[in-house]
LUMLO-169093 format. One line per field, with one value per residue (C-alpha): residue number from 1; residue in three letters; x, y, z. Coordinates in steps of 0.05 Angstrom, whole numbers, plus 5000, padded with zeros to 4 digits. Layout:
REM LUMLO-169093
seq c(NUM  ...) $
type c(ALA  ...) $
xx c(X  ...) $
yy c(Y  ...) $
zz c(Z  ...) $
//
This chain:
REM LUMLO-169093
seq c(1  2  3  4  5  6  7  8  9  10  11  12  13  14  15  16  17  18  19  20  21  22  23  24  25  26  27  28  29  30  31  32  33  34  35  36  37  38  39  40  41  42  43  44  45  46  47  48  49  50  51  52  53  54  55  56  57  58  59  60  61  62  63  64  65  66  67  68  69  70  71  72  73  74  75  76  77  78  79  80  81  82  83  84  85  86  87  88  89  90  91  92  93  94  95  96  97  98  99  100  101  102  103  104  105  106  107  108  109  110  111  112  113  114  115  116  117  118  119  120  121  122  123  124  125  126  127  128  129  130  131  132  133  134  135  136  137  138  139  140  141  142  143  144  145  146  147  148  149  150  151  152  153  154  155  156  157  158  159  160  161  162  163  164  165  166  167  168  169  170  171  172  173  174  175  176  177  178  179  180  181  182  183  184  185  186  187  188  189  190  191  192  193  194  195  196  197  198  199  200  201  202  203  204  205  206  207  208  209  210  211  212  213  214  215  216  217  218  219  220  221  222  223  224  225  226  227  228  229  230  231  232  233  234  235  236  237  238  239  240  241  242  243  244  245  246  247  248  249  250  251  252  253  254  255  256  257  258  259  260  261  262  263  264  265  266  267  268  269  270  271  272  273  274  275  276  277  278  279  280  281  282  283  284  285  286  287  288  289  290  291  292  293  294  295  296  297  298  299  300  301  302  303  304  305  306  307  308  309  310  311  312  313  314  315  316  317  318  319  320  321  322  323  324  325  326  327  328  329  330  331  332  333  334  335  336  337  338  339  340  341  342  343  344  345  346  347  348  349  350  351  352  353  354  355  356  357  358  359  360  361  362  363  364  365  366  367  368  369  370  371  372  373  374  375  376  377  378  379  380  381  382  383  384  385  386  387  388  389  390  391  392  393  394  395  396  397  398  399  400  401  402  403  404  405  406  407  408  409  410  411  412  413  414  415  416  417  418  419  420  421  422  423  424  425  426  427  428  429  430  431  432  433  434  435  436  437  438  439  440  441  442  443  444  445  446  447  448  449  450  451  452  453  454  455  456  457  458  459  460  461  462  463  464  465  466  467  468  469  470  471  472  473  474  475  476  477  478  479  480  481  482  483  484  485  486  487  488  489  490  491  492  493  494  495  496  497  498  499  500  501  502  503  504  505  506  507  508  509  510  511  512  513  514  515  516  517  518  519  520  521  522  523  524  525  526  527  528  529  530  531  532  533  534  535  536  537  538  539  540  541  542  543  544  545  546  547  548  549  550  551  552  553  554  555  556  557  558  559  560  561  562  563  564  565  566  567  568  569  570  571  572  573  574  575  576  577  578  579  580  581  582  583  584  585  586  587  588  589  590  591  592  593  594  595  596  597  598  599  600  601  602  603  604  605  606  607  608  609  610  611  612  613  614  615  616  617  618  619  620  621  622  623  624  625  626  627  628  629  630  631  632  633  634  635  636  637  638  639  640) $
type c(MET  ILE  TYR  ARG  ARG  GLU  ILE  ASP  GLY  LEU  ARG  ALA  LEU  ALA  VAL  VAL  PRO  VAL  ILE  LEU  PHE  HIS  ALA  GLY  PHE  GLU  THR  PHE  SER  GLY  GLY  PHE  VAL  GLY  VAL  ASP  VAL  PHE  PHE  VAL  ILE  SER  GLY  TYR  LEU  ILE  THR  SER  ILE  ILE  LEU  SER  GLU  LYS  GLU  ALA  GLY  ASN  PHE  SER  LEU  VAL  ARG  PHE  TYR  GLU  ARG  ARG  ALA  ARG  ARG  ILE  LEU  PRO  ALA  LEU  PHE  LEU  VAL  LEU  ALA  LEU  CYS  ILE  PRO  PHE  ALA  TRP  LEU  TRP  LEU  GLN  PRO  LYS  GLU  MET  LYS  ASP  PHE  SER  GLU  SER  VAL  GLY  ALA  VAL  ALA  LEU  PHE  LEU  SER  ASN  GLN  LEU  PHE  LEU  SER  GLU  SER  GLY  TYR  PHE  ASP  THR  ALA  ALA  GLU  LEU  LYS  PRO  LEU  LEU  HIS  THR  TRP  SER  LEU  ALA  VAL  GLU  GLU  GLN  TYR  TYR  LEU  LEU  PHE  PRO  LEU  LEU  ILE  MET  ALA  THR  TRP  ARG  PHE  GLY  LYS  ARG  SER  THR  VAL  GLY  LEU  LEU  VAL  VAL  ILE  ALA  VAL  LEU  SER  LEU  ALA  LEU  ALA  GLN  TRP  ALA  ALA  TYR  ASN  LYS  PRO  GLU  ALA  ALA  PHE  PHE  ILE  LEU  PRO  THR  ARG  ALA  TRP  GLU  LEU  ALA  ILE  GLY  ALA  PHE  THR  ALA  PHE  HIS  PHE  ALA  ARG  ARG  GLN  GLU  THR  CYS  LEU  SER  ASN  GLY  LEU  GLN  GLN  ALA  GLY  SER  ALA  ALA  GLY  LEU  LEU  LEU  ILE  VAL  PHE  ALA  VAL  PHE  ALA  PHE  GLY  LYS  GLY  THR  PRO  PHE  PRO  GLY  LEU  TYR  ALA  LEU  VAL  PRO  THR  LEU  GLY  ALA  ALA  LEU  ILE  VAL  LEU  PHE  ALA  PHE  PRO  SER  THR  LEU  VAL  GLY  ALA  MET  LEU  GLY  SER  LYS  ALA  PHE  VAL  GLY  ILE  GLY  LEU  ILE  SER  TYR  SER  ALA  TYR  LEU  TRP  HIS  GLN  PRO  LEU  PHE  ALA  PHE  ALA  ARG  GLN  ARG  SER  LEU  TYR  GLU  PRO  GLY  GLN  ILE  VAL  PHE  ALA  LEU  LEU  ALA  LEU  ALA  ALA  VAL  MET  LEU  ALA  TYR  LEU  SER  TRP  ARG  PHE  ILE  GLU  GLN  PRO  PHE  ARG  GLN  GLY  ASP  ARG  ILE  SER  ARG  THR  THR  VAL  PHE  ARG  LEU  ALA  ILE  PHE  CYS  SER  ALA  CYS  PHE  LEU  GLY  PHE  GLY  LEU  TRP  GLY  HIS  LEU  SER  ASN  GLY  PHE  ALA  SER  ILE  ARG  PHE  ASN  GLU  LEU  GLN  ASN  SER  VAL  PHE  ALA  THR  ALA  LYS  SER  SER  PRO  LYS  ARG  ASN  GLN  CYS  HIS  THR  ALA  GLY  ARG  ASP  TYR  LEU  ARG  PRO  GLU  GLU  ALA  CYS  ARG  TYR  GLN  THR  GLY  GLU  ALA  SER  TRP  ALA  VAL  PHE  GLY  ASN  SER  HIS  GLY  VAL  GLU  LEU  ALA  TYR  GLY  LEU  SER  GLU  LEU  LEU  LYS  ALA  ASN  GLY  LYS  GLY  LEU  ARG  HIS  PHE  THR  PHE  SER  ASN  CYS  PRO  PRO  SER  PHE  GLY  ARG  SER  ASP  GLU  ASP  ARG  SER  GLY  CYS  ALA  ARG  TRP  THR  ASN  GLU  THR  VAL  GLU  TYR  ILE  ALA  ASN  ASP  ARG  SER  ILE  GLN  HIS  VAL  VAL  ILE  SER  TYR  ARG  THR  HIS  GLU  LEU  LEU  SER  PRO  HIS  ASP  PRO  GLN  ALA  ARG  ALA  GLY  GLY  ASP  MET  ALA  ARG  TRP  LYS  SER  TYR  VAL  ASP  THR  VAL  ARG  ARG  LEU  VAL  ASP  ALA  ASN  LYS  ASN  VAL  ILE  VAL  VAL  LEU  GLN  ALA  PRO  GLU  LEU  VAL  LYS  HIS  ILE  HIS  TYR  PHE  ILE  GLY  LEU  GLU  ARG  LYS  ASN  PHE  ASP  PHE  VAL  SER  GLY  VAL  SER  LYS  ASP  LEU  TRP  MET  ARG  SER  SER  ALA  PHE  VAL  GLN  SER  ARG  ILE  ALA  ASP  LEU  PRO  ARG  GLU  ALA  ILE  ILE  ILE  ASP  PRO  THR  ASN  LEU  PHE  CYS  THR  ASN  THR  GLU  CYS  ALA  ALA  VAL  ILE  ALA  GLY  LYS  ALA  LEU  TYR  PHE  ASP  LYS  HIS  HIS  MET  SER  VAL  ALA  GLY  SER  LEU  ILE  VAL  ALA  ALA  GLU  ILE  MET  LYS  ARG  ALA  ASP  ALA  LYS  ASP  GLU  SER  LYS  GLN  LEU  ARG) $
xx c(4557  4562  4565  4627  4625  4701  4707  4667  4713  4772  4742  4745  4818  4829  4790  4812  4887  4871  4831  4883  4938  4901  4888  4964  4974  5047  5041  5000  5053  5034  4959  4953  4961  4889  4872  4912  4872  4809  4834  4844  4774  4743  4780  4756  4683  4673  4706  4666  4601  4620  4643  4582  4536  4576  4574  4498  4492  4456  4511  4488  4535  4478  4460  4534  4540  4473  4500  4563  4520  4476  4537  4582  4543  4489  4536  4590  4542  4515  4584  4600  4536  4547  4620  4602  4570  4627  4678  4640  4643  4713  4759  4800  4801  4857  4833  4761  4783  4820  4761  4710  4756  4760  4684  4679  4735  4700  4636  4677  4718  4782  4802  4864  4890  4872  4908  4968  4974  4969  5013  5036  4993  5043  5053  5031  4985  4949  4924  4882  4844  4774  4766  4837  4814  4769  4830  4822  4748  4770  4821  4768  4716  4766  4781  4707  4697  4750  4751  4681  4697  4760  4721  4669  4722  4761  4705  4694  4768  4759  4777  4848  4859  4827  4871  4933  4919  4905  4972  5008  4972  4986  5061  5068  5030  5073  5137  5113  5094  5163  5198  5152  5157  5229  5226  5155  5129  5069  5044  5059  5013  4953  4943  4908  4965  5008  4949  4916  4958  4930  4859  4883  4907  4836  4812  4858  4829  4759  4782  4810  4743  4706  4747  4740  4685  4714  4785  4816  4870  4874  4851  4923  4943  4882  4901  4972  4953  4902  4949  5005  4957  4938  5011  5031  4977  4992  5067  5055  5010  5063  5128  5116  5117  5117  5187  5169  5174  5102  5064  5120  5144  5131  5057  5060  5062  4991  4960  4986  4964  4894  4894  4916  4858  4809  4836  4843  4805  4741  4698  4736  4801  4820  4830  4765  4727  4758  4742  4672  4656  4602  4650  4692  4632  4595  4653  4662  4590  4597  4670  4654  4616  4668  4721  4681  4668  4735  4778  4730  4724  4799  4814  4763  4788  4859  4834  4797  4851  4911  4954  4950  4893  4913  4903  4842  4808  4824  4801  4734  4729  4744  4686  4643  4661  4638  4572  4560  4579  4525  4472  4491  4496  4428  4389  4425  4466  4415  4353  4390  4415  4344  4319  4246  4247  4286  4283  4341  4315  4313  4383  4412  4373  4396  4467  4467  4433  4478  4541  4521  4509  4576  4612  4579  4599  4671  4675  4644  4694  4751  4731  4714  4779  4742  4682  4727  4686  4624  4654  4704  4703  4741  4798  4809  4810  4861  4907  4895  4919  4987  4998  5029  5091  5142  5116  5182  5173  5150  5200  5263  5256  5283  5276  5288  5344  5331  5343  5363  5439  5474  5490  5416  5393  5347  5378  5338  5348  5395  5451  5513  5491  5536  5486  5462  5411  5425  5385  5320  5248  5257  5303  5253  5215  5279  5311  5252  5246  5321  5320  5266  5309  5372  5334  5340  5416  5418  5445  5426  5416  5422  5371  5395  5343  5323  5258  5259  5335  5371  5444  5483  5550  5605  5555  5535  5466  5446  5372  5377  5335  5388  5393  5465  5490  5457  5484  5556  5552  5520  5565  5626  5595  5581  5650  5684  5641  5681  5622  5583  5605  5548  5516  5453  5443  5372  5349  5296  5347  5294  5295  5370  5377  5329  5333  5297  5330  5403  5407  5385  5435  5490  5470  5435  5420  5493  5514  5466  5491  5563  5544  5510  5573  5618  5576  5586  5660  5671  5639  5675  5741  5722  5722  5646  5609  5563  5498  5465  5389  5361  5290  5235  5191  5144  5070  5030  4977  4972  4974  4902  4879  4902  4875  4808  4803  4820  4768  4787  4858  4916  4971  5001  4971  5008  5024  5065  5091  5163  5178  5151  5192  5256  5248  5237  5297  5343  5388  5401  5417  5467  5505  5510  5581  5600  5592  5651  5657  5664  5592  5535  5480  5409  5355  5284  5262  5292  5250  5183  5177  5163  5187  5129  5098  5120  5077  5038  5015  5047  5017  4964  5013  5020  5091  5080  5043  5034  5058  5133  5151  5158  5112  5139  5120  5157  5218  5222  5231  5288  5317  5320  5360  5406  5421  5432  5480  5518  5526  5551  5603  5626  5633  5674  5721  5731  5747  5800) $
yy c(4393  4364  4415  4408  4441  4439  4487  4539  4525  4538  4607  4622  4601  4651  4712  4714  4723  4777  4817  4810  4830  4892  4908  4912  4851  4837  4764  4753  4786  4740  4745  4774  4703  4691  4724  4671  4618  4652  4651  4575  4565  4609  4572  4505  4525  4562  4508  4454  4489  4500  4428  4397  4439  4426  4351  4356  4397  4455  4507  4578  4638  4685  4641  4638  4714  4719  4674  4717  4781  4751  4728  4789  4852  4861  4862  4899  4954  4959  4971  5022  5060  5062  5084  5146  5188  5174  5190  5255  5275  5253  5251  5311  5331  5286  5226  5239  5245  5179  5147  5170  5145  5077  5075  5084  5033  4982  4990  4971  4917  4954  4975  4932  4974  5039  5019  4995  5065  5099  5059  4991  4945  4949  5024  5062  5105  5042  5029  5092  5070  5044  5003  4977  4905  4906  4895  4820  4822  4857  4802  4749  4783  4793  4719  4701  4742  4703  4633  4609  4632  4590  4529  4539  4549  4486  4439  4406  4385  4347  4362  4339  4395  4445  4423  4425  4496  4515  4484  4527  4590  4573  4561  4625  4663  4635  4651  4722  4728  4704  4754  4811  4798  4821  4870  4899  4881  4928  4902  4831  4839  4871  4845  4783  4757  4745  4717  4672  4612  4614  4609  4555  4513  4512  4495  4436  4407  4414  4376  4322  4313  4316  4256  4219  4237  4197  4190  4121  4142  4111  4149  4156  4191  4236  4254  4269  4309  4352  4364  4384  4433  4464  4470  4504  4557  4569  4573  4626  4667  4671  4667  4712  4788  4852  4837  4770  4773  4760  4728  4688  4620  4639  4641  4566  4554  4578  4560  4489  4486  4506  4456  4399  4415  4416  4349  4312  4346  4305  4296  4232  4271  4313  4375  4363  4354  4418  4459  4429  4449  4500  4554  4550  4540  4598  4646  4617  4630  4704  4709  4749  4802  4802  4814  4872  4906  4901  4947  5007  5003  5000  5054  5104  5092  5109  5169  5198  5185  5232  5172  5099  5068  5015  4940  4941  4989  4944  4882  4916  4938  4867  4843  4898  4874  4804  4829  4873  4813  4770  4824  4835  4759  4747  4805  4821  4762  4708  4740  4759  4688  4661  4666  4655  4719  4766  4754  4754  4816  4853  4832  4856  4921  4937  4919  4966  5022  5018  5011  5073  5112  5092  5106  5175  5189  5169  5215  5273  5264  5261  5323  5363  5346  5308  5355  5407  5468  5438  5409  5464  5540  5587  5599  5525  5512  5567  5533  5465  5494  5510  5438  5420  5384  5408  5414  5382  5320  5273  5300  5304  5253  5185  5113  5041  5007  5048  5113  5180  5181  5239  5272  5269  5302  5362  5430  5489  5558  5573  5603  5566  5507  5522  5491  5419  5385  5312  5260  5221  5244  5296  5336  5345  5406  5435  5433  5470  5521  5536  5544  5596  5638  5628  5652  5724  5717  5684  5620  5549  5485  5411  5363  5294  5254  5181  5154  5112  5111  5113  5136  5082  5114  5062  5004  4953  4949  4886  4898  4909  4972  5015  5060  5044  5045  5112  5140  5120  5146  5212  5228  5218  5258  5317  5312  5315  5370  5433  5478  5454  5494  5485  5418  5412  5342  5325  5258  5235  5233  5215  5145  5136  5112  5074  5101  5041  4985  4972  4912  4953  5008  4956  4932  4966  5032  5045  5025  5077  5129  5115  5123  5188  5214  5188  5224  5290  5276  5258  5323  5365  5334  5353  5426  5433  5478  5425  5443  5386  5395  5352  5324  5374  5357  5301  5312  5261  5261  5282  5357  5356  5332  5396  5442  5407  5415  5489  5535  5606  5621  5595  5641  5581  5511  5460  5393  5360  5380  5401  5356  5295  5311  5325  5259  5220  5252  5254  5197  5231  5296  5258  5236  5304  5311  5254  5300  5339  5406  5441  5425  5473  5440  5467  5440  5459  5449  5518  5548  5512  5507  5551  5531  5482  5467  5452  5481  5447  5515  5584  5649  5612  5567  5492  5471  5400  5365  5300  5278  5289  5318  5393  5430  5483  5536  5499  5488  5563  5578  5527  5550  5622  5597  5558  5621  5662  5612  5600  5675  5684  5630  5661  5729  5699  5667  5734  5768  5717) $
zz c(4879  4949  5006  5049  5118  5123  5064  5102  5161  5115  5100  5174  5174  5118  5142  5215  5200  5148  5199  5253  5204  5183  5257  5266  5311  5297  5316  5253  5209  5151  5159  5089  5062  5081  5015  4979  5015  4992  4920  4924  4954  4899  4845  4873  4883  4818  4777  4812  4796  4723  4714  4746  4702  4639  4654  4662  4599  4632  4641  4628  4626  4645  4705  4724  4726  4762  4818  4822  4826  4881  4920  4913  4900  4954  5015  4976  4955  5026  5054  4999  5013  5088  5081  5040  5095  5144  5091  5076  5150  5167  5106  5082  5008  4983  5024  5001  4929  4935  4970  4918  4862  4897  4902  4827  4815  4859  4818  4756  4793  4777  4847  4843  4786  4823  4887  4846  4816  4885  4932  4954  4997  5055  5053  5116  5074  5051  5122  5116  5054  5073  5010  5001  5013  4952  4907  4918  4897  4833  4819  4830  4787  4731  4736  4736  4673  4635  4665  4643  4572  4574  4596  4542  4488  4506  4530  4462  4462  4527  4600  4589  4539  4586  4644  4600  4578  4651  4672  4620  4644  4717  4705  4665  4719  4774  4736  4725  4799  4820  4774  4793  4868  4863  4805  4807  4877  4876  4810  4832  4891  4857  4786  4759  4716  4778  4818  4767  4786  4857  4831  4783  4841  4867  4797  4794  4858  4826  4764  4810  4844  4778  4756  4822  4870  4928  4949  4951  5000  5069  5129  5151  5087  5092  5163  5142  5080  5116  5175  5128  5095  5161  5183  5117  5126  5199  5185  5132  5178  5232  5193  5134  5137  5098  5074  5044  4967  4948  4913  4881  4904  4977  4961  4946  5021  5038  4971  4971  5044  5024  4967  5013  5060  5002  4978  5044  5101  5104  5167  5184  5194  5254  5212  5175  5241  5269  5207  5204  5276  5290  5309  5246  5200  5233  5221  5151  5132  5148  5125  5062  5100  5155  5102  5074  5140  5176  5133  5132  5208  5217  5166  5192  5263  5240  5202  5262  5313  5321  5338  5320  5360  5411  5404  5450  5402  5343  5380  5393  5321  5298  5341  5312  5243  5261  5288  5227  5184  5216  5204  5131  5120  5152  5123  5058  5033  5048  5017  4953  4943  4941  4870  4890  4932  4886  4811  4763  4728  4795  4812  4746  4747  4818  4799  4740  4777  4839  4797  4757  4822  4852  4787  4784  4856  4840  4779  4818  4875  4826  4787  4849  4886  4941  4942  4974  4954  4986  5049  5069  5073  5027  5077  5087  5012  5002  5053  5022  4956  4988  5009  4943  4919  4869  4797  4777  4821  4766  4716  4758  4814  4793  4817  4797  4760  4697  4735  4706  4701  4736  4671  4653  4718  4715  4709  4736  4704  4646  4687  4710  4754  4813  4862  4870  4914  4929  4969  4968  4961  5017  4972  4914  4939  4968  4899  4869  4925  4925  4849  4855  4901  4859  4798  4821  4821  4752  4782  4761  4802  4788  4818  4841  4881  4882  4911  4974  4974  5042  5044  5006  4988  4989  4991  4938  4906  4944  4939  4864  4869  4836  4897  4917  4846  4833  4898  4883  4812  4831  4890  4847  4790  4836  4868  4800  4770  4781  4763  4824  4884  4934  4950  4992  5022  5043  5071  5119  5174  5225  5194  5191  5263  5307  5378  5410  5371  5390  5344  5285  5303  5303  5234  5177  5212  5230  5160  5131  5180  5160  5087  5104  5139  5084  5031  5067  5076  5003  4979  5031  5009  4938  4961  4957  5004  5035  5069  5106  5117  5172  5171  5183  5243  5223  5233  5272  5216  5143  5134  5109  5177  5211  5157  5160  5236  5236  5204  5220  5244  5202  5229  5265  5265  5307  5276  5331  5399  5399  5459  5421  5359  5398  5435  5371  5336  5397  5374  5307  5343  5386  5324  5289  5314  5268  5208  5182  5217  5150  5132  5147  5188  5180  5225  5201  5273  5288  5232  5241  5317  5377  5446  5452  5384  5313  5258  5204  5176  5183  5157  5118  5082  5092  5107  5083  5027  5066  5134  5129  5060  5059  5011  4963  5015  5070  5026  5010  5085  5089  5023  5048  5109  5063  5022  5085  5116  5051  5039  5111  5101  5036  5069  5126  5075  5040  5106  5121) $
//
């Protein structure tokens, strides 16, 4: 197989946007497509190697996997090993548990499945995961495990049969990716079946060159083809964003761009000359190590900082990633790729031993809840234990188009369900906490919450998530259920309006606020006693961060300054008068804050289980206020 400098240059074009995207540089909003470019490159190179060896009659599956082990494992295992001590020092129990589980999953090349089960790639929480980026390595390794077997199984029928089968697989994979991008976006991003077509595009370019080593196209067409490829990739990097349905048909833009460069960008073209320059090739050679290093550096910086680090910090960290990449390429990658220096037996033994160690570490971290008993004192662990969500969250909180119908909603206690809690995920713990207080009075409660669902009453289900349809059905159900007398409405009101974005307020934000107000009005008009609970003060970091910092006094642990919280929620406060005057308004700020600080922990109990969802303990404080205010209103009615 002939070495092509421009392919290494293409690696640079892939890795730099990924790093800048993960650093939070908004200009590179589509930088994540660099991974798609990598997939095409991998498909091309791996297929080229297999085809050349099959043609020569000396293909060996053992040698193939040896090459993969030499290429992938040494630098990967180095990064994993060096991340562990920093995680041990800096991560709190939940984050450490997640990290250790990811270490074990990486050792098995199943981290894509793990991250799929935890959160989406574009979620804020994902930015804090040091090994998030290894999902793409898992996809590639899963592909490498299957693809050589497919070639071996179909080789005797001729390359045309192999290509035909690969076309069928690629078309089915792309069709699945397009469907999943809209219906199962998290799965679409992370799993091999929706990514296989991207690697297949690279494979098709390899089959093309296996049939014809040299192109017969004119220089003009090569110039045009390579330029078009470059423009497609650059367009995707700057035009795509977190809202782009991916990796469906939109992913054709960067992948076809990469394929065009592979097909047409030879040294005689401008694009080929640029990609073949020392700068691009130099970055390309260390691109794998740079990819490995950048995310841990960024994630640990975010974990350690109370606020999001600035762009200068991330720029310095990106440079540090490049320097570390050179060192690991020079002293780890290069020696291991040389079979005369490190034998095959040694490579496989080290791979098995290190994988077993990382897997053991992952299991230990999982079983020990992030090594909490070792790393934190007894008092801290007792407070960590209170940072818990509702035990009914998985059972009673609904989502998706196949949501729980209102008549199927959870009913707490056996008494008459005269109370209801309605909203999104911020109402879950409130429903449980309120039900615990109502239990003493023999009263029941109905639980109506939908995940990631902004106020949508009176709106259509344009995003097909089921949110608006569920909202309309549920509001009418509650309004028409005469047994329900008290309705608690709980949303993340802090997100309803954007104080610094007039254009957003004029559009979607104001539409959500109108739906919020209309929801309250509809239930008030239905003669319900409506209690509106505003958003509790949002912490600047996950609750575990504050518990981990404090070791002795948990009477009152601050999580955010009151001034900062009041400024960030000022616009919502300015619109409270829009709500019907009959509704009771409860602001947890008055319960959780002093004159200067808002608490993360009070009297040894965590008020949150993450950064902005109240814990059961926090919800009990608000629930007590709800009962007090509701009783007071009932008494005033009786006096009249």
